[in-house]
N, C-alpha and C positions, 0 to 999 in steps of 0.2 A: 619544511612542507607539513601543513596541518593535515588532519585526518580527512576533511572534506576534499581538499585539493588532491590528496593521494588517491581517494576513491574515484574522483573524476578521471585522473590520469590512468589508474589501473584498469577501469572498465572501458575507457575510451581507447587506450593503446597500451595493453599489458606488456608488449614486447619493446616498449620505448627504451632508448639508451640515454635519456635525459640525465644529466649529472645529478641534479637534486633528487630525482626519482630513484636512481640507483643508490644514492647515499642513504635515502630513507629506508630502502629495502635492507641495506647492510646493517642498519641499526634496529630493525624490527623484524625478527624471524617470522612472526605470525603473518605479517603483511607480505613478506617474501613468499610464504607458502601459498597465500591466496593468489598472488600473481602467477605462480607456477600452475595452479589449478586453472586459472583463466587462460593461460597459454595452451594448456592441454585441451580446454574447451574449444578454443579456436581450431585446433587440429580435428577435433571430433565433428565440428560443423561441416567440414568438407565431405563427411560421409552421411550427412543428414538426409540427403535426397534419396538415399537407399532405404530409409526407415519407413515402414508402413504408417499411414495416417491414422491417428486415433479416431474412434467413433465420434467424440465430442469436439474434434479439432475445429470444425466450422464455427461453433459458438465461441471458442477461445479467440479465433481470428477476428470475429466481429467486435468482441470486447477490446482486443488490443488495437484495432483500427481506431476505435473511439478514443483510446488513451493517446494514440499518436496524434489525432486531430487536436486534442487539448494542448498537447505539447507545442504544436506549431503556432498556437494562439498566444502563448505566454512568452514574455520578454526574457525570462530567466532560464529558458531551456538550456541545459548543460550536457556535458558528455556522458553523465552517468546513466542516461537512458538509451544511449546509442546502441549498446549491446542488446538491450531488451528489444528495441525496435527492429534490429536486424534479425534477431532470432525469431521474432513473431512472424515474419514474412518468409521464412525459409520453409518451403513446402515439404511436409513429411517430418518436421523436427519432432523428436520425442520429448515428452514432458520432463523426463529425467534430466535432459540437458539444460533446462531452465533453472535448475537449483542454485546456480552460482550467479545469476544475473541480479543486478540491484533492483529494488522495488521502490519506486517513487510513490509514496503513499498519497500525496496530494493529487497527482494526476489520476491515480487509480480511483480515489474517492469521487472526483468529479465525473469520471467515466461511468462509474457504477450508477450514479444518479440519473444520467441520461439513458443508460442502458435499462434501467428498471423504473420507469416513470410511474407505474401503478402504485409503487410503495407510498408515494406522497398523497394518494387518494384513499388509502386504507384507514379504517378506524376500528381496530380490534380491541381498544381500551384494555390493554394488558396490565397485569399486576407485575411487580418487580420479581416475584417468585418465578413467573414464566420466563423472564429473561435469565434469571440465575440458572434455570434448568438447561437452557441452551449454552450458557457460558461454560457449564461443567463439561460440555462436549468438545471444547476447544483445547488443542494441545498446549500444555503448559499453563493453563488457566483454570484448573480444576478447583482451586481454592479462591478464585476471584468471585466477588459477588456484590450485589447491592444489599445494604442492610435495611433500607427502607425505600419507599416509593420516591423516585427522583422527579416527580412531575408526571404529567400524562404521557403514556407511551401508546402510540397509534399502531405500531407495526414492528415486527422483528422477524429476521430470517438469517440464515447463514449466507456468507458471500466469500468469494475467492480473490485473494490478492496475489496473483501469480504464483499459485501453489501453496499459499498460506491461508488457511481457513480463518475467517474473522466473523464478526457479528454485525449485522446491519439493523439499525433501529431508526424509527422516526418518532421524535418527541415534540412536545409543545414548548415553544419559546415565549418570549414576552409578547410578541404580536403574531408571529407566524410559526410554521413548522421548521424543525431542524433535523437534518439527517445526521445520525451518529454512527461511526464505524469504530468498533473495538477490535484491535488487531494485536495478537501476541507479538512480543518483541523478538526480533531476529537481527543478527549483525548486518544482513544485507538490506535492511529497511533504511530508507532515507526520508526523513520527515521535515517539513517546513512549518514554522510556527504560524505564518500567515500566508495564504494563497488565495487566488481568485481567478475567475474568468469574466466574460461579459455579463453574466447573469448572477452568479453565486459568489459568496465570500466564504473562506474557509479558515479554520483555526485548528492547530495541532498541538497536542501536549501529551506528556507521559504521566501515568498514575497507576499505582498498584500493579506494576509489572506488565503494563500494556500501553500501546499507543492509542490515543483517542483522536479521531478526526471528526470535527463538527463542520457541517456545511449548511448554509442558509442564505436567505436573501438580505437579511439585516444583521449588522454587527451586534445590535442590542440583544437579539435572540440568541446569538452564539454565546455571549457573555453570561446570560442567565442560565443556559443549559450547562455551561462549563462549571459554574458555581454549584449547581444542583448535583452534578456528577462527583465533583470533588468532596462534597459533603456526605455522599451516600455510598460511594463505591470504594471497596477495600480489596 
């Protein structure tokens, strides 16, 4: 059982008695510990309705609804988001209970674009030093930076990937704008190299201790911005 198959099985049915699944756990103590935590989380969910709703919970629900909509449009939707979807719609769930759920970066990236349409209309003409200042505020990325201008940057702001703070940029591609998400690497992150919906194409890759998610309307734009980032980001 490879790592991706294990994660799908673990997050979809952590209490499974499947022979291959149990054999994998017997050989991998860290994965076995993760499954114990997931089973513990299942027990805690039964108490979720007793927890007070956070002040910003409505905004989180709206964003997670958009994430769920993108998942239903995609042919490759798997089990790994099942737990996140169920948690998102439990009324009164506390944010701390979401810490063990997997984060599908491609679904989140597409949802953020539709959730923040104003970003694509901004033109702040930012210098790479402005981006570096924000990067320094991300957990685990204090030393990450651009060493020179990676092309025109129209917009930047912080964004939330299910409890993990990342950076949202809009950059100039070969012909159109490209949205760039820079997200610190965590074990629960799930990234696809290529993804899309009916309007946008996406490209994911790792560099300098971070996940990079590029989203645009044309593949040529994504390739250009990827090259610029790889040449300027350390």
